[in-house]
N, C-alpha and C positions, 0 to 999 in steps of 0.2 A: 667746238666739241675739243676736249682736252683731249692731249698727246697721250697714248697709251704708255707712250716709254717716259714717261715726266710720274715721278711719285716724290713723297714728300718720308723719308726716312729720319729717324733719331738716331743718331751718332753713338750717343752712349749705351741706349737696349742694343743696339745692334752690334756693336762691339764691330764698327767699320774702321780699318785700319787706314790713317788720313796720308794721302797722296803726297807723294815727295814736295812735288808742285804745288803745294797747297799755297805758298805765301804769293803766287800770282793771282791767287782767286780772290773775287770783287769783294769776299767776306773778310779778308786781312783784318785785325786790328777789335775784330769782338772777341772781349775778354770769355764768353760763354759757348767758345767755339761746340766743347764736348756735348751741350744737351740744344744746341739751335737746329734748327730746322733748315734744311738748304733744298732748292732742286739739286736733282741728279738726273745726266740724261746717260743712260745706257751707252750710247753711242760717244761721250764725252770721253767716259775712264773705263779700264777694264774691271771685269768683274772684280769685287772686291774680296780681301780673304776673310773667312771667318776665323776670329781665335779663340770662339766659345766653348767651354770642355763642359761636356753635358755631367752630370753627376749618373753616375752607374752603380750606384750601391743598391737600389732594388729596380723589381721592374716596374712596381708602383711609382715610384717617384719618377723611373724616368716618362712612366705613361702623363705625367702633369705638366716635364718642362716645356717651355714655351718651341713654337716651332722655328724656323729662319724665318718666317714672315711674322713673329709674336704674337701668335694666335694660341691656345694652349690645346694640347691632345686630349681627345675622350678617353675617361677612365674603362682601363679594357674587364669588358665582364666575362667572357665565356671560357672556359673551364680550361681552355689547352694553356691559359697562360699561368696555371698552375704549374706547369711543368715546361715551362721556357721563360729567359728574359731578355728584357728587350734591351739593347745597344745600339748608339751609335758609330759608325767610320766612315771612312775618306777613301771614295773608290777609287782608281787610275788617273782621274779625269779632275781630281782636288776635289769633288762636289762632296757635300756630308750626305749619308743616308741612314736608313734605319736596317737594322735585321734582328732575328730572333737566334737565340743562342740555348740549347739542349742545358737542361737543370739536370738531366740523369746521370748517376755516377759514371765516373771513366769515359760519360761521352762526350766531346768534343766540336759538333755538330752544328754549323750555323746555318741560317735560313736568311733570303732575302725577303724583304717587305714591300710589299707596292699597295699603294693608297686604290682601294678600293676589290684590293684582290683578299682570297680566301687564306683559309688554313688548313685545306686538304694535303698538302704536301707535308704540311709538320703533323698532321693527324697521322697518317702514313708512318711516320717516322716511330712516333710511338707504338706503334702498331708491335712494328718489329721488337721493341723492347720488350713490351709484354708478350710476345711469344717466347723471347728469349728465357723472359721470367717467368714461364709456363701459368701464364694468368689472364683472363678475358678483360678485366679492368684492372686499372692501377691506381691505389688510393681511392678507391669506390665510384671513379669516374669513369666511363666507357672511352679505351683508346681505341679499340679497332675497328674497321668499318667494314660492318658485312660484304661479305663477296657478291655479285651480282654475277646472274647466270647469263651469259650473253647468247643467243640461238640463232642459227643460219638460217634463210630463208626455208632453208627445206623440213627446218622443224626441229637439225638435232644439236646437241649442245656444243658450246665450242670451250676444248679444254676442260671441262666437268665430269663429264659422263662420258667412257668409253666403251662402248658394246661390246661382249665377250659373249662368243658363240657357244663356247665350254661351258663357262658359268650359267649361262641362261639356259641350254641342256641339264644341266645339273638343279637347277634350281627348279624348271618343270618338273624333273622326276620325281623328284621331292615331293614336288604341287598334288604331281598325279596320287604316290603312295599314299600319303598323308589323307585326303579329300576322297579315298576309293572312287577316285577319276576313270572313266575309260581311258584306253589306249590310244587310243587315234585324238584322244581332245589338244595334241599338239596343234596338230592341223586341220582343226575344225573352223570354218570361216569365219564364226561369230568372234572366236578366240582371237585369231588371227587378226583381223578387223581391227579388234578392241586394243591389242598390243601395238600395232602400228599407227592408229590413230592415238591412242593418249600415251604412248611409252615413244618408241622409236620404230622411225619405217623401214630399220634395219632388220627387223625381226624376219629367220629363215622358218617357215614350218616345220615340224617335228614330224615324221611319221612315225607308224606305231610301231614298226621293227627296231626304230633307232631308240624308240625310248624304251622296248624292252632290254636293250644291251643297256645302255645308262643306268636301269635300276639295277639289274642284277651287279653293274657296277658298284655301285651307292651301298648295295646290301653286304657285298663282299668289305667296302672301305670300311661302313660301320662295324661288322663283326667283326674285322681285324682291330678295330680299335678297343670294341668290350674284351676280346681276347689277350689285349696288350693291357689292358686295366685288371684284368682278374687275375693273371697271370705273375702279374710283379706287385701283386697286395698282399699282406698277410692276415685281413680279416677273414674270418670265417662267415661260410654260406650255408641259407636254408633255401631248399629248392624246394616246388610245387610243379605236377604232373597231372595231365588229363587227357583224356582222348575228346575228337575232336570231331563231328561227321560233317563234311562239307554239301552242297549240292550237288556234284556229282556222282555221290556215292559213294566217296572215298574218307576212308578214315585216317588222319593225324595226332599223333601225338605230340605234346607239347610239354617243353621243359623251360620254365620259368625260376631264377636265380635272383633271390633276396638277398640284400646285404647294406653294412653299414658303411659309408666311405671313409677313409681317413679324419674328412671335416666335420664328421658326425652326420650325415647326411644320408636318409634312409632312399635305398636304390631299388630299382625294380628291371630285370634285364630278361629277354625273350632271347634262350640262347637257344633254342631247339623247336623245329619244326619238323616232324620228319611222317613219312608216307609209311604206315603201319598195314601192309595190306595181308598180314596174315590173321590166326588163330587170338583174341583178345583174351590171352591166357597168362598167368602171371612170370611163366617164364620170356615168353617175347615183349611183355613191358619193360623185365629186367634188363632184359638186352639192349635194346632202343634208349631206355633213359643212361644208360652205362656207356654207351656210345655219344652221349651226346656230353657227357660229366666228360669222359676222358679226351674230347677235341678240347674241352677246355681248361682240362688238366685241373680239375677242382674235388676229386675224388679223396683228398685228403684234406680239405675244408671245408668238408657237409656236415653240420651238426644237428641239421632237421630235415624231416622228407616229408610234405604233405601232399597225401591222395585220398580220392573219395573212399565210400565204405564199401567198396564192391570185394567179394571174395578175391578174383583176380590179384586188386590189389595188393591185399593181405600176401597173397603167395608171392608175389614180386619181391614184398618188403624184406622174406627169407631171403631171398637173393643178395640182394643192395647191403643187407647188413654187414656182412662178412669183411665187404670192400670199404666199405663205408666209415668202421669203426678206428682203422688207422687215426684218425683224428678224435673223436668222439667215443673213443671204447667205453665208456660207464655209462654217458648219458646220450648217446645219440636218439633223437625223439622220432618216433613216429606219430605225424599228427595229421588225425582220418580229419576227411574235410567239413567245419563245422556248419557248412552251410548246406552242403547234401546230408548231413543228420537232420537237421530242422525242417530242410523238403522233405526226408520220409516222415517226420511224426507230421507233418502236415496232411500229407497222404492219404497216411491211417485214418485221420481225422475227417477228410472230406468223404470217404467212403460210405459213412455212416450218413451222412447229410446230402451225397449224392440226389438223392428223389427231390428234396426241398427244393436243389435251384436248377431240376433237367427241364422245366416248365419254361425258365427265361432262356436256357440256351433254344428251347424250340422258338422261343417270340423272334430271337436275335441273328438264327439259322434262315427263320422264315423270312424276315426282312430284307438280309442280306442275301438271297437264293435270287433277287431278281431288280434288274435296274429301275424298273418301271416303279415298282414296290419303294426303290429309295426315292427315288424322283418323285413319287407322291408324299414322302413321309418330310422330305424339305419342303415342298411345297406346303405342308402343313403348319410347319415349325414357321416358316415363313407369315401366313395367314394370323396366326396366334402370337405372334411377334416375340416366338426364345429361339435363342440360338441354336444349330443344328449340328449336334455331332457325331463321329461314327462310331458305332459300335461293333466288340467282336469278341469271338467267340474264345475260351482258355486253353491252352495248348496240355495235353499230362505232363510233355516233357520239360516244359518250361515253369521255373521257379516263379511261383506269385501270379500265376493268370489268372488263376478261377479269382485272387483278391481283384486284380484289375479290370476284369470283365465285370465285377459288383460293383466296383467304385462309379466305371463307367454309365453304366446302364442305371444303377441307383440315382444318379445325380439327373438323366434324363425320363424318370418313372414317368412323370405324370403326361409328357406328351407321347412318350413310349407306350404308355397301356392304354389309353385312348384309342390310338391311332390303329395298334395292335388287334385289341379287342375289337375294334370296329368294322373290320376287316379280317383277321384272321379265323374271327369266329364263323363266318358266312362260308368258308371252304371246309375247315374242321373243326369245329366245334370249340376251339381254343378261347379261353379266356384266364384273364390273369386277374386273382384277388386279391385285395390287403391282404388276409393274413399272408399272402403268400410272399408280398411286399414286406410286411412284419417281419420273417423268419429271414429273407434272404439280407433285410439291414443288419438282423441278430450274426447273423453268417461272418458280413461283413465285417463287423466287430470283432470279431471272433479271431479272424486273419490276420487281424491287423496288427497283434505281435508280434505274428510270425514275419510277416513282411517286415516290421523295423529290425528283427533282430539279423533276417536275411540280408538288409543294406549295409547294415554296421558292418557285419563281419564281414562284406564283400571287398572292403576298402583294400587298397595296395598302398597306399603312399601314408599310412600312419600303422602304430603297429595291434594286432587284434588277437594275438594269443592270448593274452589278461586278458581279456574280454569273455572269451567264451562258458568258463562256468557262468557268470554272471547271466548273460542270456539264458543258459539253460535251466540255472533254476529260477530264473523270471518266467519261461515256459513253463515248468512244471509246477510252479504257483497257478499259473495261467490256466491249465489243462484240469488242477485242480478243485477251480470255479465252477468250470461247466462240467465237474464230473459225472450229475445227475441226468444234465440235457435239457434240466425246467427250464434255467435262464436261456437257454439259447434260444428254446421252441416255442416258449410261450409267451 
């Protein structure tokens, strides 16, 4: 077996410096000593000194240089070498090694290269340059490495997410307010289990008393921000006010401000929601509106006030005009609610049409009066393989409610009429005829124009004042077509 320390070297290619005692070598007298091959035993002579000077003109040429053992380096294919240059250096022990020098302007960092080693340290160095340069990629190549979230055994993350109970309570209060959830939602078992399982085990349930206090703080903070925005602005403001009744049999007056911001964006803010437990006359309405407007310092910025068509609101404007004329002394607008006007027109038309849709109301009321009937109706729809939808009566104080009721019942007229005629007839002699459905469909088409105009003019995130006249004229033309009633009822 050959001695592992016995090698054959080419002196010319290797650049070996001939030892001084070479005269005593048995190879003395050979004229071609620089190119001859000779046995060299590592134990006979010290480690040879390499006098080869590397060509460092470019990283590409360096990658093609021969190694100390005569083999050629493989061409660099990684994109990392677009930002580094490979060079040789001699360490403290006199051994020649390779390293990478960063080519980023102003950077002199150098990194050791090891056979089989990766480029992770070089990539992390490039990531610092990318961060300093304010970019995530350098020369179109990904330089940064995505951070990896490390988790503790209990599921919490290390150094990335920090649980903040104060921020969590604020976010929970916002969630409950926006989605109209119960105040005790933050301590419900299902929600607590979800947060602790899917997000953080550090979550502490929040009681309804705490949520109530947090929501009050959140409302005060938001109100203060709106006051600061409106107080420091120079734009004009349009206000809208109406009275709203809650389920607790209490009445509230709301005041809404619309304005165009300095960035030309249309904004809407509810600036007043006050209990009005006195008579709804003009004086009391005007007093409630003035209280809110004065609180926000808007008395000198208002150029338009929108109220519904009630006589009390007209009386309230007689009190408000002298105060609001400071800003718009000659063109202060009292804008009457166009949707309320359209609703009054539609209700007037429906007074003559009530007898023709009363039988439909009777059928819907009979069906909804018993859970047994509703169950039988659902089973019937399942047997004939048609979808079953809920049917609801219209409300006299809700805009477009008659139109929506007819829309639902006409959609299901086939199964509804068959089921009602088969059952209601036995109890009260009720029967829906084909002519009644024809009239109902005609009334539905007649009310479609009112529904479309109401929806369009009820928009709050786009201007509507300039569209009122067009819709009123369209409704007038629509009424002219149905003036004699023959088109509607025949």
